[in-house]
C-alpha positions in Angstrom: 0.1 0.0 0.3 2.4 2.3 0.7 4.5 1.4 -2.1 1.6 2.3 -4.4 1.1 5.4 -2.6 4.6 6.7 -3.2 4.0 6.0 -6.9 1.2 8.8 -6.6 -1.5 5.9 -7.1 -4.5 5.3 -5.1 -4.8 1.7 -3.9 -7.8 2.9 -1.5 -9.8 2.9 -4.9 -8.5 -0.4 -5.9 -9.9 -2.3 -2.8 -11.7 -5.2 -4.5 -8.7 -5.9 -7.1 -6.1 -6.1 -4.2 -8.2 -8.2 -1.8 -8.5 -10.7 -4.4 -4.8 -10.6 -5.3 -3.8 -10.7 -2.0 -6.0 -13.6 -1.1 -4.7 -16.3 -3.9 -1.3 -15.6 -1.9 -2.5 -16.8 1.5 -2.4 -20.3 2.7 -5.1 -22.2 3.5 -5.1 -21.6 7.0 -5.0 -17.7 7.1 -7.5 -17.4 4.3 -10.3 -19.7 6.2 -9.6 -17.8 9.3 -10.0 -14.4 6.9 -13.3 -15.5 5.3 -14.6 -16.4 8.8 -13.6 -12.7 9.7 -14.5 -10.5 6.9 -18.1 -9.0 6.7 -20.5 -11.1 4.5 -22.9 -8.1 3.7 -20.3 -5.8 2.1 -16.9 -6.0 0.0 -14.1 -6.2 2.3 -12.0 -3.1 2.2 -8.1 -4.0 1.5 -7.1 -1.9 4.6 -8.9 -4.7 6.8 -7.5 -7.4 5.2 -4.1 -5.6 6.0 -4.8 -5.2 9.7 -5.8 -8.8 9.4 -3.0 -9.9 8.3 -0.7 -7.7 10.3 -2.7 -9.4 13.4 -2.4 -13.1 12.0 1.4 -12.0 11.4 2.3 -11.4 15.1 0.4 -14.3 16.2 2.3 -16.9 13.9 5.7 -15.2 15.0 4.5 -15.7 18.6 4.0 -19.2 18.2 6.9 -19.7 16.2 9.1 -18.1 19.1 7.5 -20.3 21.5 8.3 -23.2 19.7 12.1 -22.6 19.0 12.1 -21.9 23.0 10.8 -25.6 23.6 13.1 -27.1 21.2 15.9 -24.9 22.5 15.2 -26.3 26.0 14.4 -29.8 25.0 17.7 -30.5 22.9 19.4 -28.9 26.1 17.8 -31.1 28.3 18.6 -34.1 25.7 22.3 -33.3 25.6 22.3 -33.0 29.4 21.2 -36.5 29.9 23.3 -37.9 26.6 26.3 -36.4 28.2 25.2 -37.9 31.4 24.6 -41.5 30.0 28.2 -41.4 28.3 29.6 -40.1 31.5 28.7 -43.1 33.6 28.6 -45.1 30.6 32.3 -44.7 30.0 32.9 -44.6 33.8 30.8 -48.1 34.0 33.0 -49.5 31.2 36.5 -48.6 33.0 35.4 -50.2 36.3 34.0 -53.1 34.5 37.1 -53.2 32.4 39.3 -53.1 35.7 37.6 -55.5 37.4 38.0 -58.2 34.7 41.8 -57.3 34.1 42.7 -57.6 38.0 40.4 -61.0 38.1 42.5 -62.8 35.7 45.7 -61.0 36.3 48.7 -63.6 37.7 50.4 -62.5 40.7 53.3 -64.6 39.7 53.7 -64.0 35.9 51.5 -60.8 34.9 49.5 -63.1 32.6 46.0 -63.2 32.3 45.5 -66.6 34.1 45.3 -67.0 37.6 48.3 -68.2 39.8 46.7 -71.3 40.4 47.2 -72.3 36.8 50.6 -70.6 36.2 52.6 -73.4 34.4 55.9 -71.2 35.7 54.6 -71.4 39.4 53.7 -74.8 39.1 57.0 -75.8 37.9 58.7 -74.8 40.8 59.3 -77.2 43.9 57.3 -76.7 47.2 59.8 -74.7 48.7 60.4 -72.6 45.9 56.4 -71.8 46.1 56.6 -71.2 49.4 59.6 -68.7 48.9 57.6 -67.2 45.6 54.7 -66.5 47.8 56.4 -64.8 50.7 58.0 -62.7 47.9 55.2 -61.8 46.2 53.4 -61.1 49.9 50.4 -63.3 49.0 48.1 -65.2 51.8 49.4 -68.8 52.1 45.7 -70.4 52.3 44.1 -68.3 48.8 47.2 -67.1 47.4 45.7 -63.7 47.0 47.0 -59.9 48.1 45.9 -59.9 51.8 47.2 -61.1 54.8 46.9 -64.6 56.4 44.8 -63.3 59.4 42.0 -61.2 57.0 41.3 -64.5 55.1 38.2 -65.5 54.7 38.7 -69.1 52.7 37.6 -72.4 54.9 39.8 -74.3 52.4 42.7 -75.4 54.4 45.0 -78.0 52.5 43.5 -81.2 51.3 46.6 -83.3 52.4 47.0 -81.9 56.4 44.1 -79.7 56.7 46.5 -77.0 58.0 45.9 -73.7 57.3 48.1 -73.4 53.8 46.9 -74.0 50.1 47.8 -77.3 49.0 50.0 -76.2 46.6 52.6 -75.1 49.6 52.3 -78.5 51.3 55.6 -79.5 52.4 56.8 -82.9 52.9 59.6 -83.7 54.8 60.5 -87.4 54.8 64.3 -87.3 55.6 63.6 -85.4 58.7 62.0 -88.1 60.4 64.0 -90.7 58.7 67.3 -89.5 60.1 65.7 -89.2 63.7 64.4 -92.9 63.7 67.9 -93.9 62.1 69.9 -92.1 64.9 67.7 -93.5 67.5 68.0 -97.4 66.3 71.6 -97.1 65.8 71.7 -95.4 69.8 70.3 -98.4 70.6 72.2 -101.0 68.6 75.0 -99.8 70.1 73.9 -100.0 73.8 72.6 -103.4 73.0 76.1 -104.6 71.4 78.0 -102.9 74.3 76.0 -105.0 76.8 76.5 -108.4 74.7 80.4 -107.7 74.4 80.8 -107.2 78.3 78.6 -110.3 79.3 80.8 -111.9 77.2 83.4 -110.8 78.6 82.6 -111.4 82.2 81.5 -114.7 81.1 84.9 -116.1 79.3 86.7 -114.9 82.0 85.4 -117.3 84.3 84.4 -120.2 82.4 86.9 -123.1 81.1 86.4 -123.9 77.7 88.2 -127.9 77.9 85.8 -130.8 77.5 85.7 -134.3 77.9 83.8 -137.4 76.2 83.3 -140.4 78.2 81.5 -143.8 78.0 78.8 -144.6 80.3 77.4 -148.4 80.5 73.7 -148.5 81.8 72.2 -151.9 84.0 70.6 -152.8 80.7 74.4 -152.8 79.1 73.6 -150.4 76.5 76.5 -148.0 75.5 75.9 -144.3 75.6 77.9 -141.8 73.7 78.0 -138.1 76.1 79.9 -135.2 76.2 80.2 -133.8 79.2 81.6 -130.2 79.8 85.0 -130.9 82.3 84.8 -126.9 83.4 85.0 -126.2 86.9 85.0 -123.2 88.7 88.7 -122.8 90.0 
């Protein structure tokens, strides 16, 4: 309207024509609302249409601004939840990874198996295993990283039922055999000494000479006998 007036035209006299041209450019919803508000008994003025369109544009701008604000709020809320989810998910993954790694780490060789299945540990002698456990600071009952007094395991040695792991069960047969051998040797030496002493005493007082005699009984039977001729002096 202002542009036409600037060209020294009188658009107010073009009311019906301008109204028709403008209505052909409206969307269906806006046109429907204009038809509901426009007068039915007279020709609509172009000024009324311009006022309607101005009010309509303000309403649409307000609605669009409200939608944009809602989108921004929703987007911020979604981003916040996504960041929180990623944060906790990352922490959970790290925790799970650490737990899994610590569960399968061997204390003896740092490989991915338990010390019960460690080839290098099992290849050691029992005495070497005990020494290795002491160096690593492991519990002698469950072979884990804590003191024996804090161990909650109830699985003692299957061989002697004492408070240590079966892999650390040490057998010392040589110690007991040496003790028994010493006792037997001492006893045998004592018996030998006693026998030798008794034999020496007997030999001192007994004469070893013997005599053979022939005895004839009443039945005229000859009997050959030996008689010790030893007599005490």
